[in-house]
N, C-alpha and C positions, 0 to 999 in steps of 0.2 A: 255815653255810647251814641254814636251818630246813627241816623236813620239809614235803613237799607231796604232794598226790595227782597222778596222771597219767592222762590220758584221751586216746585217739586218735580223732579225728572221722573218720567215713566220708564225710560230705558236709557242705555248708555249713550246712544247717538243723541238723544234729546239733551242729556246732561252736557255733552260736549258742545252742542249748539248753543245752549243757554249760557254756558261759561264764556263762550267766544263773543257773545253780544255785549258784554260788559268789560270795561277797561280794568276794573279791579273787583273781580268776583271770586268767591271761595266756595269750594265744595263743603257741604255739611253732612257729617256722618253722626257719630255719637255726640260730638260737640263738647267732650269733656275738657279739652284744652282750648278749642276755638272760642267757646263762650267766655271763658276767663279772659282771653286776649281781647275780646270785644268789650267787655266791661271795663278793662283798663285802657281802652282806646289805643292799644298797641296795634291791633288789626282794625282797619276801618274800611271794610268792603262796601261797595255800592250794591252788591247783590249776594245772597246766599243761595246756592243751588243744592237742594236737599236730595241726596243720592241714596237714602235709606231704603227706597223701594226697588233698587236695581238688583238684578239676579247674581250678586256676588257674595252670597252668604253661605256657601257650602264648603265642606272639607272633603276632598276627593282623593282617592288613591290613584296614582299615575302608573302607567306601564313602566316596568323596571324597578318599582319599589319606592318611588318618591311620593310626595304628597303635595297637592295644590290646596292652598288656603285662600278662600275668597277674601277680598278686602273688607267686606262688611261682616265677617265673622266676629262675634263679640269675644272679647278677651276671655271671659269666664267659660264660654263654650269651647274655645280652643284649648284652654288648659285642661278641661275635663274630658276631651276627646280621647277615646281609647287608643287610636292609632298614634296620636301624639305622645301620650303617656308611655306607650310601650316602645316606640321606635326612637323618639326624641325626648326623653325625660327632662333634659336640660331646658327645653323650651317651655314645657309645662311648669317646671319649678320657677323659671324666671318670671313668668306671668303672675304666678301666685304670690311672688314676693314684691310685686309692684302694686302701688295704689291701695285702694280699699275694695272690699267685695262689691259695694254699690257702684263704684266707678268701673270696675272690671265688667260688670253687667251691662254697662252702656258703651264702653270704649270699644272701638273696632280695630281690626288689624291694620287697615290703612291709616287710620287716625293715629294709632300708636307710632307708626313709622314717621308720620308727619309732625308729631308734636315738637314744640319749640323748647328752648332751654328754660330752666327754672332759675336762672341767675337773678339774684336779688336786684341788681342794678338794671337789668332788662325790664323788670316789672315796676321799677321806681321812676315815675315820670320826671322827677327832679334830678335824677342822676344822669351823668354822661354815659352813653351807651352806643357804640358804633353799630351794633346789631339792630337797635331800634331806630337810631337816627345816624345814618352813615356820615362819618367825618366828625362826630361830636366828641370822640375820645372814649376812653374806657376807665371808669372809676374803680373797677375791680382790680386793676393792676396794682394800685397803691392802697386799696381799701381792704375790707374784710373778705378774704378770698379763700376761706377754708374749704369750700365745696368745689373749687375751680380746678382747671385742667393742669396736668403736669406733662402731657404729651401732645405734640401737634399744635400747640397754641401759637399765637402771634402777638405782636405788640398792639394789634387792633382789637383782640378779643381772647379771653381765656375762659369763656363759658364752657360748660360741659353739656353733652346730650343726656337727657334724663331717662331714656327708656331702658328697662330691663329686657323686655322681649327682643329688642333689636340686637342686644349683645349676643343672645343665644342664636339668633338668625345669622349673625355675622360668623359665628363659630361653625355653623352648619352649612356654610356655602350656599345660602339661599339666594334666589334670584327674584327680583321684583318685576312683575309684568305691568306695564302701563299702556294706556291708550289715549291717543289724541286725534285731532282732525286729520293728521297725516298718516294714521294707522297705528299699529301696535309695535311695541319694542320691549326688550328685556334689559334690565340693569342689574348687575351683580350687587348684592346687598353691601358688600364692602366698598363699592364705588358710588353708592346712591347718595350718601351724605358727604358734605364737603368739609374740609378743614377751613379755618377762618381766613387765613392769609390777609389780604387787604380788603376783602369783601365779606365780612362776617354776616351781613344781612341776607346773604344768599345761602340757605341751609342745605339745599339738595341740588342734584343734577336734573331734576324735572324741568321740562320745557313748559312755558306758559300754556295753560289749558289742558295739560295732560292729567289723566285720572289713574290712580292705582287701581287695578282690577283684581290682582291676585298676587300671592307669594308662592313660589315653587321651592320646595325643600327636596334636594336630591336624595336618592337612596344612599345611605351611609350606615352600613350594618353595625359598625363599632360605636355609632352614636347611641345605641341602646345602653352603652356604658358611659354615661355622661352625667355632669353635675354642674349646678349653678350655685354659687355662694355669693351672698350680698352682705357687705359690711356697712353698717349704718348706725346712726346715733340712737335709734330706738327700734324696737322689734316690729313696729307696724307703721305704715303710711309715712315712710321717710325715704328720701332719695339716697342712692348709694354714695358713700365716700369712695369705695372701691368695690367692684364686683368682678367675678371671674366665671366665665362659661368654658367648660373643657370637656373633651372626649378623648379617651386614651385606649389604644390597643397595644397589648404587650404579648409577645411570643417568646418563650424560653428566656425570659429576663431582658429581652431587647424591645425597645419601643419601635413598632412598625408603622403606627399611624397616630397622629395627634392633631387636635384642633383646639385652639385657645383664643379667646377674645376677652377684652376688658371693658368694663363700664365705669362711669364716674371719673374717668381720667382724661378725657379728650372731648373735643367738639363733635365727635362722631363715635359710634361703637368702634372700639380699637381692636382690629384683628392682629394678634401677636405673631406675625409671620416670622420674625427673627427668633423668637422662642421656639416655635415649631421646628425650625431648621436645626436648632441645637438638639431638640428632643429626638427627632426621628433618626433611627439607626444607633442611638446611644443606649447604654445600660440604664434600665429603669431603677433609679435609686435617688436618694435625696441630694446627692452631689450634682447629678445631672439636672434635677429640678431647680436647684439653686443657680446653676450656671445658666439655664434657660431664662430664668427670671432676671438675672443680672444683665444678660445680653439685651433683653427687651427693654429694660428700664435704663440702660446706659444713657440715652439722650434725654431722659426726663429732667424737667426743670421745676423746682419748687419755688413758691412765692412766700411771702411773709408768714401766712397762716396755714399753708397746705403742704409744706415740705415733708411733713410726716407721711403723706400719701405714698411717697416713693418706697419707703421701707414697708409700709402697710400693703402696697400692691405686691411687692416681692414675696412677703410672707404669705399672702393669700394665694398666690399662684402655687407656691410650694405646698401649702396645706391642701389645696384642692387636688393636685396631682398625687399627693400621698394618699388621700382618701380613695381616689380611683384605683391606685395600685393595690391598696390594702383590700379593696373589694374584689381583686382578682384579675384586673385587666378585662379586656373585652370578652364577652361570652363566646 
């Protein structure tokens, strides 16, 4: 680990000023991912700006029925919040299926969004990795790629985004609020993370020096009828092979609203827009669910060790939608 300076910001303006003074500075929240990256010399900042004292740790109801989640809200607090559990159970479920209790007690909303891939080759300093060293190549393409992407990948990178929380936020049409020296702006969750293309080292559409301050989740009444399912190798502390976040509203046997996002399958939380288009307006039955899954996964590409994910993803989509239907559709 290289030496770095440390500064604790007293307010948001100070945090932005401190980060702007250094060529390669990082914001420090819970540190549950960043500290690992520092130990492995993947991240080598010249300064860490501690933002844990900033006033971004509240969960607030918004006019119109939405909720604003501060970037410094701990994952455990967010999952336990009554408004979240009642209005957006899929979000609470996703968080509780991620990491361990100790990590959830430290990890923040903003840090969860900003976490980097857990690809084996990204963490292996002897391996070729375009995300870690642009232009080096990607050993995952011909290596052990069981955990890797089947959607949206490129010849430069087939890593997956590891977050469970972000999959639920993508399904819920969340918006990320960020602030920089130029002011404040909003980025839809589904547009925040990037696909790898030729520049996999760039994970998000954040501009240099911008800080996540909050996440807004809009009013979505039928999200009270939502579900997160994570398929993994063991029951705890394992990243998803495939995960599905879904909300479903059915009236008189017809699907009138649907939200669907996938995890463990792409470089970013994957909003299943194609599947949603198949679902909305169709009869709520297993045939429709299978057709939606097949349409979404049509462009999927498997590699040597992960081709099974295509069928697994399809089966998990169908299973989650069946579970929601069996529970009676939206209340």
